[in-house]
N, C-alpha and C positions, 0 to 999 in steps of 0.2 A: 629474399635470400633463401636459398635451399637449406633444409636442415642438415646438420652434420651427420656423419655416419652413425648408425645405431651402435650402441655399446654392446655388440653381440660377441659373446665369448664362447669358445668351444670348451666345455667343461670336461667331457670325456668322449673320445671318439671310438675307442675299441675297448670293450670289456666283455668277457665271457662270463660263465657261471662261476669262474674262479677269478681272483685278482691276478693270478699268474697268467702271463701271456703265452701265446703259442711258442715263442722263442725259448721258453724256460725248460720245457720237457720235450726235447726233439724226438723222442721215441713215441710220443703220444699224438703226433699229427703228421701230415704227409700221407703217402700211400705206399705200402710195401708190395710192389708188383711182382717180386720174385726175381730169380736169376736164371737166365737162359730161356730160349723160346720153347724148348721141349717142356720144361717145368711149367712155364706160364700157360701153355696149351692144356695142361692137365690140372689146372687150378692150384698149382703149387704143392700138390700132394706127392712129395718126392722123398720123404724121410726113409722109406723102404725101397726106393726105386733108383735114386741118383747114383750113377756109376762112372761119372766123368769128373772134370774139375769142379762142376757145380756142387758136388758132394761136400766140398769144404764149407758150403753154406747150409746145406740141408742135413747132411749126416756124414762126417768125415770117415766113418767106417766103410761107407760105400765105395771109397777109392779102391779098396781091396778087390773089387770085382773087375777092375780094368785088366785086360790081357795084353794091351800094347799101349804105347805112348800116344796120348791124345792132346791136341791143341784146339782150344775153342775161343771164339770171339763173338760177341753179341752187341747189336745196336738196337735202340728202342726209339719209337716215335710216339709221343704222348699228345693226344688231342682232347681238349677240354671244352666244355660248355658251362659257363658259370652265369647263373641268373640271379641277380640281386633284386630284392623286393622290399620297398618301404611304403606301407599304406597304399598299395596298388600301383605305385610308381616302380616300373621294372626296367632294368638294363641288362642286356645279355652280351657277354664277351665269349670269343672262341679262340683262346690262345693255343699254340702248339709248340712242342719242344722236342728236339732230337738229341739223344744222349748216347754215350757209351754205357752199356749195361754190365759187361764182364769181359775179362780176358784171362784165360787159365791154361794150365799145363798139368797133366798127370803122367807119371812115369813109373812103370813097374821095374823092379829089380829082380834079375834071375835068382831063383831060390831052388833048393833041392826038394822042398815040400811047401805046400801052402802058397801064400803070396805076400809080397812086401811092395807097397806102392807109395810113392811120394807125390805130393801135389803142391802147386803154387797158383794163386789166383788173385785178381783184383776184381771186386764185385760191388756194384752200387745196389744197396739193399733197400733203400727208402728214398723216395723222391718228394721234394717240397714244392715243385714248380706250380705256381698258382697266380691268378690275377683277378681282381674285382674292381668294378667301377659303379658308383651310385650317384645319380644326380637328384638332388632334392630341390624341387621347384617351389619357391614362395611359401614355405611352411608356416611363417608367421604373418602372412599378408603384408610383407614389408618390401616387396619388389626385389627380392634378392634370390640368387641362384647359388646353391651350395653343391660342390662337387667333391666326392670322396673317392680316392683311388688307393688301392693296395696291390703291390706287385711283389712277388716272392719267387726266388729262384735258388735252388740248392739241392743237396743230397747228403745222405750218410753212406759211407762206403766201408768195406772191410778188405784189407790186404792180408791174405792168409797163407800160411804154410802148414802142411799137415802130413800125416802118415797113417796108413792102415796096415794091420798085420792080421793074417789068418791064423788065429791061435789054435784052432782045431778045425777039422773038416766042416765047412759051413758056418763057422763062427768067426766073425771079423770084428776087431776092435780098432778104433781110430781116434785120433786126437788132432786138434788144430790150434795154432796160435794166431789170433786175429788182431791186427792193428787197425783200430777204428780211426776214420778220418772223415773229412767232408766239410762243407761250408753251407752257410745260408745267407742270402742277401735279401734283406727286407726293406721295402720303401713304402712309406705311407704319406699321402698328401691330402690336405683339406684346403679347398679354395672357396672363398666367398666373393661373389661378383655383383656389382650394382647394375644389373641388366636393364633396369627401368630408368636409370640415370636420375634417381631422386636425391642422391647424396653427394657429398664432396669427395668421395673416394672411387677408385676404379675397382680394385680388388685387394683382398688380403689372402695370402697364401702361407700355409704352415706345412713344412715337410720334415719328416723324420726318417733317418736311414740307419739301419743296424746291420753290420756285417760281422758274422760269427764264424769262427773256425773251431772244429771239434777234433778231439784226440782221445784215445784210450786204448787199452790192451785187454784182451779177453781170451780165456781158454775154453775150448769146446771139446767134449768127448762124446763118442757115440758107439753103439753096438749094433751089428746087423747079423741076424740069424737067417740063413738060407736053407730051406727044405727042398733040396733038389731044384728043379726048374718050375716048381709049382707055387711056392709061397716064400715071402720074405717078411721078417719082422724087424723094424728099426726103432731104436730108442736113442734120444739125444738129450744131453744136459749142457746148457750154455751157462757158464759160471757168471756170478755177479761181477761187475767191474765198475770202475769210476770213469765217467765221461767228463772231460774238461771242456768248457766253453770259454773261448777268448773272444771278447766282443769289443768292437769299435763302433761308436755311435756318434751321430751329429744331428742337431736340431736347428731349424732356421725358420724365422717368421719374417715375412716381407709385406709391408703395407704401402700400396701405391695410391697417390692422390690423383684427382682429375687434373688435366693439363692447366686449367685456368687457376689452379691453386698455387702454381709456381713453387712447389715444395718438393724436396728430395724424398725418395722412398725411405720409410723407416724400416730398419733391419735389426733384428735381434738374432744372435747365433750362439750356439754352445756346442761343445763336443767333449768326448771323454772315452774312457775304456773301462771294461769290467772283466773280471775273471770269476768263474764259478765252477763248482764241481757237483755232479749228480751221481749218486750211486744207482746203477741200473741193476735190478734184481735178477734172480735166476729165471731162466726160461726152460721149461720141460716140454718135450714133444715126443709123441709115439705114433708110429705108422705101420700099416699092414698092407701088403700087396699080394694079389693072387693072380696067377696066370693060368688060363685054360685055352688051349689051342692058340688062335691068333690074337686073343684078347687078354689084356692086363688091366685089372682094376686096382686102384690104390686109394686108401683113405687114411686120414691122420687127424689128431687132435693136439692142440698146443695151448698150454696154460701160460697166460701173461699176467703177472702179478703187479698190476698198475698201482695198487695201494702201497706197495713196498718201495716205490721210487722214493728217494730221499736226497735232499740237499746236504752236502757235506760242507757247504759254505753258504753265506747269505746269497739269495738269488739276485740276478742283475736288476738294475733300476733303482735300488735303494729304498723301495717302498715298504719292504717288510723284512723281518729277520728270518734266519734259517728255521727257527722253531715255528714261527707263524706259517711259513711256506709248507713245512712238512705236515703241520696240522691240517692245512687246507687240502693237501693231497689225500690224507686219510679220510677227511670228511666228504670229499667230493668225487674221488676216483673209486673205481670198482675193479676187481679182478675179472678177467674174461677168459672164455674158452673159444679159441679160434678153431674152426673145423674146415677141412678141405677134402674133396674127393675128385678123382680123375680117372680117365680110361684111355687106353691106347689100343688101336686095332691095326694089325699088320695086314696089308693088302697082299693079294697074290703077286702083284707087281713087285719086282725085286727092290727091296729097300724102301718101299713106300709105306707110310703110316698115317693114320688119322687119329686125332686126339680131341678130347673135350673135358671140361672140368668146371667145378663150382666151389666157391669159398665163401664162408660166412665169417665176417669180422665185426663183432659187436663193438659199439662205442665204449671207450674207457670211462665215460662220465656216468656217475651213479644215477642221475635223474634224466638220462638221455631218453628222448622219444624214439619210437620204433624206427622212424625214417632216418635217424642218424646212424643206424647200423648199416654196415656196408656188405653187400652181396655181390660177388664177382662171378661172372659167367665168361667162360673162355673156350676157344676152339684153336686147333692147330693142325699142322701137317708136317711130315718129314719126308725127305727124298734123298736117295743116294745118287749123287751126281757122277761119281767115279768110285773105283774100288776103295779109295781112302778118304774121299771127300763127301760130306753130307750137308744138306741144307735143311734147317728147321724154321718154320714160320708159326706165329701165333697172334691171336687177337683176343684181348681181354677187355671186358666192359663192366663198369660199375656206376652207380649213382647213389647219392645220399643228400641229406639236408644238414647243413652245419648248425651249430648252436646259435649263431647270429652275433651281430655286433650292436651294442647299445650306443646310441647317440643321444646326447643331452645338450641343449643350447639354452642360453639365458640372455635376455635383452631387456631394455626398458619397456618393451611391449608385453613382456611376459616370458614364459619359458616353454621349451618344446622338448619332448623326449620320444624316442621310438627305437625299434629294433630292426636293423637291416638283416633280413633273412636271406640265406643263400642256398639255392639248389644247385648241386654240382653233379655234372655228368662227365665221365672220363673214359676214354678208350685208348688202350696202348697196343701198338703193333710192334712185334719183335722179330728180328731175323738173326739167326745164329748159323755160323759156319763151324763144322766139326771136322777136323783133319786128323787122321790116324797116321802116325809116323812109322 
């Protein structure tokens, strides 16, 4: 008679350096690719440059530079390569995702002096799309195959309305009201299979699904100083705000026996909802752009106060209190300075431009290794198709190593623990249409 199934129990499948999971701090994971192909091609260094509807994201004061009504639309195509590694066992996935990146309108109002420009825009500012698979073959010499999958799709978006006024020659002041939204759909699956047919079961499958919707309201203000056609200085303050997460989750365990056991599968299922609120801290950003002949060079720095994220309620999952979660943020997060630089060259050909950029985005984790910091290299081009219609293209690329996922298993043969490391490579192609009315 064959032995029964091993008493193999999944103790913890996903655990980072914090007990908080990725779903808890949505601004601390995912990738901020930027808004619009022109900006992406210049590394996102647009605080002193943006002068179309994308200014509602980069610096609302830049709206005041618009001389006519502009309508923009952007689509993105994300290509990823995720390589998971556990003790030399490696699995590579190449998912791809096509998304709407932005849709915006800026409209100047005739004035006797200076400028007055209004803007409206929908912009996806952070993308969560990701996928990982890891097969763990016979780690306890028990004739079993373990398969771990994680699939994530989602985004954070801002729907903004703003205005910019030229207060004095060359001095623009702008503000915007942003309604944050978005969603995240997260699925995790762990499957244990009796591939050697030694036991009385076929497989055991555990799945967890978390669907979260986000909402919040934020005020952004900016200043832009223009010195003729040579230099621009931009300053932006994004106010703190409360981001609400409304979460629906379900969990299911299914245990299937061999056919000769004549037993129905054993199923355990549970489901529920959570609501939580996170205080997102102030973001400060400053940029400088200089133009000489056909070349414009732009650089900026952005302070992200990750240690000042704070739960205004208990975090989801019920594993810890609000106080415990906030202490973990203070103990394990760090403030970072994001830097970006970009250049744009106007070709002699009418309306044609070449662009390149670089961005440094350090990890928010206090004990992060250097390869967890993200560096983005980008290229782009712009073409005037007609007097009023332009096309912008960009390609941005980055790679980094994630903090990893800890797996720990226990059985009557002993225990097993390891860390699934992940190397992530991502390239994003954007195409923007800009139409002047």
